[in-house]
C-alpha positions as CSV (number, residue, x, y, z in Angstrom):
1,M,47.3,-144.0,-159.2
2,Q,48.5,-143.2,-162.7
3,V,48.7,-139.8,-164.4
4,H,49.6,-139.2,-168.0
5,I,50.8,-135.7,-168.8
6,I,50.6,-134.4,-172.4
7,G,53.4,-131.9,-172.8
8,G,57.0,-131.7,-171.5
9,G,57.4,-127.9,-171.1
10,I,57.8,-126.1,-167.8
11,I,54.1,-126.7,-166.9
12,G,54.2,-130.4,-167.8
13,L,57.5,-131.1,-166.0
14,S,56.6,-129.1,-162.9
15,T,53.3,-131.0,-162.8
16,A,55.2,-134.3,-163.0
17,W,57.5,-133.2,-160.2
18,Y,54.8,-132.4,-157.7
19,L,52.6,-135.4,-158.7
20,E,55.6,-137.8,-158.2
21,Q,56.2,-136.2,-154.8
22,A,52.6,-136.9,-153.9
23,G,53.0,-140.6,-154.8
24,Y,51.5,-140.8,-158.3
25,E,52.8,-143.0,-161.1
26,V,53.6,-140.4,-163.8
27,T,54.2,-140.6,-167.5
28,V,55.1,-137.6,-169.7
29,I,54.3,-137.7,-173.4
30,D,55.9,-135.0,-175.7
31,A,56.2,-134.7,-179.5
32,T,59.8,-133.5,-179.1
33,N,63.0,-134.8,-177.5
34,L,62.7,-132.1,-174.8
35,E,65.9,-130.4,-176.0
36,D,64.1,-127.2,-177.0
37,G,60.7,-125.5,-176.7
38,T,59.0,-122.4,-175.4
39,S,60.2,-123.1,-171.9
40,H,63.9,-123.1,-173.0
41,G,64.6,-119.9,-174.8
42,N,62.5,-117.3,-173.0
43,A,63.7,-114.4,-170.9
44,G,63.9,-116.5,-167.7
45,M,62.3,-113.7,-165.6
46,I,60.4,-114.6,-162.4
47,V,58.3,-111.4,-162.0
48,P,55.7,-110.8,-159.3
49,S,55.8,-107.2,-160.6
50,H,54.0,-108.3,-163.8
51,F,50.6,-108.6,-162.3
52,V,48.6,-106.8,-165.0
53,P,47.1,-109.2,-167.7
54,L,47.8,-108.7,-171.4
55,A,44.1,-107.8,-171.9
56,A,44.0,-104.3,-170.4
57,P,42.5,-100.9,-171.4
58,G,44.5,-99.2,-174.1
59,V,46.0,-102.4,-175.5
60,I,43.7,-102.6,-178.5
61,A,44.5,-99.1,-179.7
62,Q,48.3,-99.6,-179.2
63,G,48.1,-102.9,-180.9
64,M,46.4,-101.4,-184.0
65,R,49.2,-98.8,-184.2
66,W,51.9,-101.5,-183.9
67,M,50.2,-103.5,-186.7
68,L,51.3,-100.8,-189.2
69,N,55.0,-101.1,-188.2
70,S,56.8,-104.1,-189.6
71,K,59.4,-103.8,-186.8
72,S,56.9,-103.4,-183.9
73,P,56.8,-105.8,-180.9
74,F,53.2,-106.9,-181.7
75,Y,51.6,-108.5,-184.7
76,V,48.6,-110.6,-185.6
77,K,48.9,-112.6,-188.8
78,P,45.7,-112.1,-190.7
79,R,43.9,-115.3,-191.6
80,L,40.4,-116.7,-192.0
81,S,39.9,-118.5,-188.7
82,M,36.9,-118.8,-186.5
83,E,39.1,-119.6,-183.6
84,L,41.1,-116.5,-184.1
85,A,38.0,-114.4,-184.6
86,Q,36.5,-115.7,-181.3
87,W,39.7,-115.2,-179.5
88,L,40.1,-111.6,-180.7
89,W,36.5,-110.8,-179.8
90,Q,36.9,-112.2,-176.3
91,F,40.2,-110.4,-175.9
92,Y,38.5,-107.1,-176.9
93,R,35.7,-107.7,-174.4
94,S,38.4,-108.4,-171.7
95,C,40.3,-105.2,-172.1
96,T,38.4,-103.5,-169.3
97,P,39.2,-102.1,-165.9
98,R,37.0,-104.8,-164.3
99,N,39.0,-107.6,-166.0
100,V,42.2,-106.1,-164.7
101,A,40.9,-105.7,-161.2
102,Q,39.8,-109.3,-161.1
103,A,43.1,-110.6,-162.7
104,V,45.6,-108.6,-160.7
105,P,45.4,-110.5,-157.3
106,V,45.4,-113.8,-159.1
107,L,48.4,-113.1,-161.3
108,R,50.2,-111.5,-158.3
109,A,49.7,-114.6,-156.2
110,Y,50.7,-117.0,-158.9
111,N,53.9,-115.1,-159.7
112,E,54.9,-114.8,-156.1
113,W,54.2,-118.5,-155.4
114,S,56.3,-119.4,-158.5
115,K,59.2,-117.4,-157.2
116,Q,59.0,-119.3,-153.8
117,L,58.9,-122.7,-155.6
118,Y,61.9,-121.8,-157.8
119,Q,63.8,-120.8,-154.7
120,E,63.1,-124.2,-153.2
121,F,64.6,-125.8,-156.4
122,A,67.6,-123.5,-156.2
123,Q,68.3,-124.6,-152.6
124,S,68.5,-128.2,-153.6
125,P,72.0,-129.6,-154.3
126,D,70.6,-131.4,-157.4
127,F,69.9,-128.1,-159.2
128,D,72.1,-125.2,-160.3
129,F,70.3,-123.0,-162.9
130,C,71.7,-119.6,-162.1
131,F,68.8,-118.5,-160.0
132,E,69.4,-114.9,-158.8
133,K,67.3,-112.3,-157.0
134,K,68.6,-109.1,-158.7
135,G,65.2,-107.5,-159.2
136,L,63.8,-106.1,-162.5
137,L,64.5,-102.7,-164.0
138,M,61.8,-101.1,-166.2
139,L,63.6,-98.5,-168.4
140,Y,61.9,-95.7,-170.3
141,R,63.0,-92.9,-172.7
142,K,59.7,-91.0,-173.1
143,S,57.7,-88.9,-170.7
144,S,54.5,-90.6,-171.8
145,T,55.9,-94.0,-170.8
146,E,57.3,-92.5,-167.6
147,H,53.7,-91.6,-166.6
148,E,52.5,-95.2,-167.3
149,E,55.3,-96.8,-165.4
150,H,54.8,-94.5,-162.4
151,E,51.1,-95.4,-162.3
152,M,52.1,-99.1,-162.4
153,A,54.6,-98.5,-159.6
154,E,51.8,-96.9,-157.5
155,Q,49.6,-100.0,-158.0
156,A,52.5,-102.3,-157.0
157,A,53.2,-100.3,-153.9
158,A,49.5,-100.5,-153.0
159,L,49.7,-104.3,-153.3
160,G,52.6,-104.2,-150.7
161,M,55.4,-104.7,-153.2
162,E,58.8,-103.0,-152.9
163,V,59.3,-100.5,-155.7
164,E,61.8,-97.7,-156.4
165,I,61.3,-94.9,-158.9
166,L,64.6,-93.8,-160.4
167,D,65.7,-90.8,-162.3
168,A,68.5,-91.0,-165.0
169,N,71.3,-90.6,-162.5
170,A,69.9,-93.2,-160.1
171,V,69.5,-95.7,-163.0
172,K,73.2,-95.2,-163.8
173,K,74.2,-95.8,-160.2
174,L,72.2,-99.0,-160.1
175,E,73.2,-100.4,-163.6
176,T,77.0,-100.6,-163.5
177,G,77.4,-103.2,-166.2
178,T,77.2,-100.9,-169.1
179,E,76.3,-97.3,-170.0
180,V,72.6,-96.4,-169.9
181,E,70.9,-93.4,-171.6
182,V,67.3,-93.1,-170.5
183,L,64.9,-90.7,-168.9
184,G,64.5,-92.9,-165.9
185,G,63.2,-96.3,-164.7
186,V,61.3,-98.2,-162.1
187,F,63.1,-100.9,-160.1
188,Y,61.3,-103.9,-158.5
189,P,63.9,-105.5,-156.1
190,G,61.6,-108.5,-155.4
191,D,61.8,-110.0,-158.9
192,A,64.2,-112.8,-159.9
193,H,65.6,-114.6,-162.9
194,L,67.1,-117.9,-163.9
195,Y,68.6,-119.7,-166.9
196,P,65.6,-121.6,-168.2
197,N,67.5,-124.0,-170.5
198,L,69.5,-125.3,-167.5
199,F,66.5,-125.6,-165.3
200,I,64.5,-127.6,-167.8
201,H,67.3,-130.0,-168.5
202,Q,68.1,-130.5,-164.8
203,L,64.4,-131.0,-164.0
204,Y,64.1,-133.6,-166.8
205,R,67.1,-135.5,-165.5
206,Q,65.9,-135.5,-161.9
207,L,62.4,-136.7,-162.9
208,Q,64.0,-139.6,-164.9
209,A,66.1,-140.5,-161.8
210,K,62.9,-140.5,-159.7
211,G,61.2,-143.0,-162.0
212,V,59.0,-140.7,-164.0
213,K,58.4,-142.3,-167.4
214,F,58.9,-140.3,-170.7
215,L,57.6,-141.1,-174.1
216,T,59.4,-138.5,-176.2
217,G,59.2,-137.9,-179.9
218,R,55.7,-139.3,-179.8
219,T,52.6,-137.3,-180.9
220,L,49.2,-137.7,-179.4
221,Q,46.9,-138.4,-182.3
222,D,43.6,-138.9,-180.5
223,F,41.7,-139.9,-177.4
224,R,39.2,-142.6,-176.6
225,T,36.5,-141.7,-174.1
226,S,33.8,-143.4,-172.0
227,K,31.2,-142.3,-169.5
228,Q,33.9,-142.4,-166.9
229,G,36.1,-139.9,-168.8
230,V,39.2,-140.2,-171.0
231,S,40.0,-143.9,-171.2
232,E,42.8,-144.3,-173.8
233,L,45.5,-142.2,-175.5
234,I,46.3,-143.0,-179.1
235,L,49.8,-142.1,-180.3
236,D,51.1,-141.5,-183.8
237,D,52.6,-144.9,-184.1
238,G,49.3,-146.6,-183.2
239,Q,50.1,-147.3,-179.6
240,Q,47.1,-147.3,-177.4
241,I,47.6,-146.4,-173.7
242,N,45.0,-147.0,-171.0
243,C,44.8,-144.0,-168.7
244,Q,43.3,-143.2,-165.3
245,N,44.0,-139.4,-165.2
246,V,45.2,-137.1,-167.9
247,V,46.8,-133.6,-167.6
248,L,46.7,-131.7,-170.9
249,A,49.6,-129.3,-170.7
250,A,50.7,-129.0,-174.3
251,G,51.2,-125.2,-174.3
252,S,50.0,-123.5,-177.5
253,W,48.9,-126.9,-178.9
254,T,46.5,-127.6,-176.1
255,A,43.4,-126.2,-177.7
256,K,43.9,-128.2,-180.9
257,L,44.3,-131.4,-178.9
258,A,41.3,-130.6,-176.7
259,R,39.1,-130.1,-179.7
260,K,39.5,-133.8,-180.6
261,I,37.2,-134.6,-177.6
262,D,35.0,-131.6,-178.0
263,V,36.6,-129.6,-175.2
264,K,36.8,-126.0,-176.3
265,I,39.2,-123.4,-174.9
266,L,40.2,-120.2,-176.6
267,L,44.0,-120.1,-177.0
268,Q,46.4,-118.4,-179.4
269,D,50.2,-118.7,-179.8
270,G,52.2,-115.6,-178.9
271,K,55.4,-116.2,-180.8
272,G,58.5,-114.6,-179.4
273,Y,62.1,-114.5,-180.5
274,S,65.4,-114.5,-178.6
275,T,69.1,-114.6,-179.2
276,T,71.8,-115.4,-176.6
277,I,75.2,-113.8,-176.6
278,E,77.8,-116.0,-175.0
279,K,80.2,-114.3,-172.6
280,P,79.9,-110.7,-173.9
281,I,82.6,-108.3,-172.9
282,E,80.1,-105.8,-171.7
283,R,76.5,-106.3,-170.7
284,P,73.7,-105.0,-168.4
285,S,74.0,-106.6,-164.9
286,I,70.3,-106.4,-164.0
287,P,67.4,-108.0,-165.8
288,T,65.6,-105.3,-167.7
289,I,62.5,-104.5,-169.8
290,L,63.0,-101.7,-172.4
291,T,59.5,-100.5,-172.1
292,E,58.9,-98.6,-175.3
293,A,60.5,-101.4,-177.4
294,K,59.0,-104.3,-175.3
295,V,62.4,-106.0,-175.3
296,A,63.6,-108.2,-172.4
297,I,67.3,-108.2,-171.4
298,T,68.5,-110.9,-169.1
299,P,72.0,-111.7,-167.8
300,M,72.1,-115.5,-167.5
301,G,75.2,-116.9,-165.9
302,E,78.0,-115.4,-168.1
303,D,75.7,-115.0,-171.1
304,L,73.2,-112.4,-172.1
305,R,69.7,-113.2,-173.5
306,I,67.8,-110.6,-175.6
307,G,64.2,-111.3,-176.5
308,G,60.9,-109.8,-177.5
309,T,57.8,-109.6,-179.7
310,L,54.4,-111.1,-179.4
311,E,53.3,-112.4,-182.8
312,I,50.0,-114.3,-183.2
313,S,51.3,-116.5,-186.0
314,N,49.2,-119.6,-186.2
315,L,52.2,-121.6,-184.9
316,S,54.3,-120.5,-187.9
317,S,58.0,-121.4,-187.6
318,R,59.0,-118.6,-190.0
319,I,61.5,-116.1,-188.5
320,N,60.2,-112.6,-189.2
321,Q,63.5,-110.8,-189.9
322,A,61.9,-107.3,-189.6
323,R,60.7,-107.9,-186.1
324,L,64.0,-109.4,-185.0
325,Q,65.7,-106.4,-186.5
326,G,63.4,-104.2,-184.5
327,I,64.5,-105.9,-181.3
328,L,68.2,-105.5,-182.0
329,E,67.9,-101.9,-183.2
330,S,66.3,-100.9,-179.9
331,L,69.3,-101.9,-177.8
332,P,71.7,-98.9,-178.5
333,Q,68.8,-96.5,-177.9
334,Y,69.0,-97.5,-174.2
335,Y,72.5,-98.9,-174.0
336,P,74.9,-96.9,-176.3
337,N,77.6,-99.5,-176.0
338,L,75.5,-102.5,-176.6
339,K,75.4,-103.2,-180.4
340,V,74.6,-106.7,-181.5
341,D,75.3,-108.0,-185.0
342,F,72.3,-109.5,-186.7
343,P,72.5,-113.2,-185.9
344,K,72.3,-116.1,-188.3
345,T,68.8,-117.4,-188.7
346,E,69.7,-120.8,-187.3
347,S,70.9,-119.2,-184.1
348,V,67.6,-117.3,-183.5
349,W,65.3,-119.1,-181.1
350,H,61.5,-118.8,-181.3
351,G,58.8,-120.2,-179.1
352,F,55.0,-120.0,-178.8
353,R,53.5,-118.6,-175.6
354,P,50.0,-119.9,-175.0
355,C,47.8,-116.8,-174.6
356,T,44.2,-116.7,-173.3
357,P,41.8,-113.9,-174.1
358,D,41.6,-112.5,-170.6
359,G,45.2,-113.0,-169.6
360,L,44.5,-115.7,-167.0
361,P,45.7,-119.3,-167.4
362,Y,43.4,-122.3,-167.8
363,M,43.9,-124.6,-164.7
364,G,41.3,-127.0,-163.7
365,Y,39.3,-130.1,-164.4
366,S,37.2,-130.4,-167.6
367,K,33.5,-130.2,-167.0
368,K,33.0,-132.9,-169.6
369,Y,35.6,-135.4,-168.4
370,K,36.2,-135.8,-164.7
371,N,39.7,-137.3,-165.1
372,L,40.9,-134.6,-167.6
373,F,42.8,-131.6,-166.1
374,I,43.7,-128.6,-168.3
375,A,46.9,-126.7,-167.5
376,T,47.9,-124.1,-170.1
377,G,47.6,-120.4,-171.1
378,H,50.4,-119.1,-168.9
379,A,51.5,-116.7,-171.7
380,M,54.7,-114.7,-170.8
């Protein structure tokens, strides 16, 4: 049985891995050479503690305030777009306690399962991608944020998760890699992290060794369909590929591709930035979220990755210097000794997280085409 996977990010490659193990003949098609992408430059955090969806009560009000600050961690690029208007309307409707209550057990289960699967990869001699279970530290400087993080910690404990509430002194005892100046923090010992660039490259190589076929640097232009489902894939060079099963896992581009065959999903790109400091003299030793700044700090091997922002940009590749500056300026507010020079534009990574209106991913067969499976919307 053949399966063609559109998209070579973490979702597409992971799908290929498990389908190959199940005995399928797999081909992966991607517009890039798989050397970079959203799955490469992210914070690399495996976080069962992040069980609340982006669409939650209070997010709209906070987002409106952030829109007025050029250095804030959130921005929606204004544009005339029916797709954006529909997404924003559904996002607004999803910011309810009911949506959160429905999403929490699903996200919690997915994240915990993901951690277990990454552990399986890490135990294989064919993989070495700096997988570590050091937990996650949520640092805060303000009493208002302290209240929010303590409420989240109570929810986590109610779900059976291990959680520790720390005052400033306890934070300093835990984080020994560099000086910390905060009001306090919440520590989730069960979280983990990895070096995503290494994992993606190693997974790609192992899939090639197992016989998975790759068509890289090739763009899917269109589909041909029949009563039985999707019958052909048409690539940018005119090649026509007969197909039995198709997995559409193209990240933030999935909705545009699906529209070619009248399959509608609401999806927006959440652009994020990161920069990686190679072998810094001093760095935090524990993966951390700077809660007020919404900045992620991850030690990866001997390096340090710093990332943040969620910019609904219409897949714009433009680097927003002000938002990048906002990320870097936040660092010494929490770590007095961590001052990072503004990097050259070419060394700044950006990627597009596929975001759904309710914070839950799309995973399942299309109602219109029985051989088309959608796998996208995994956001952060």
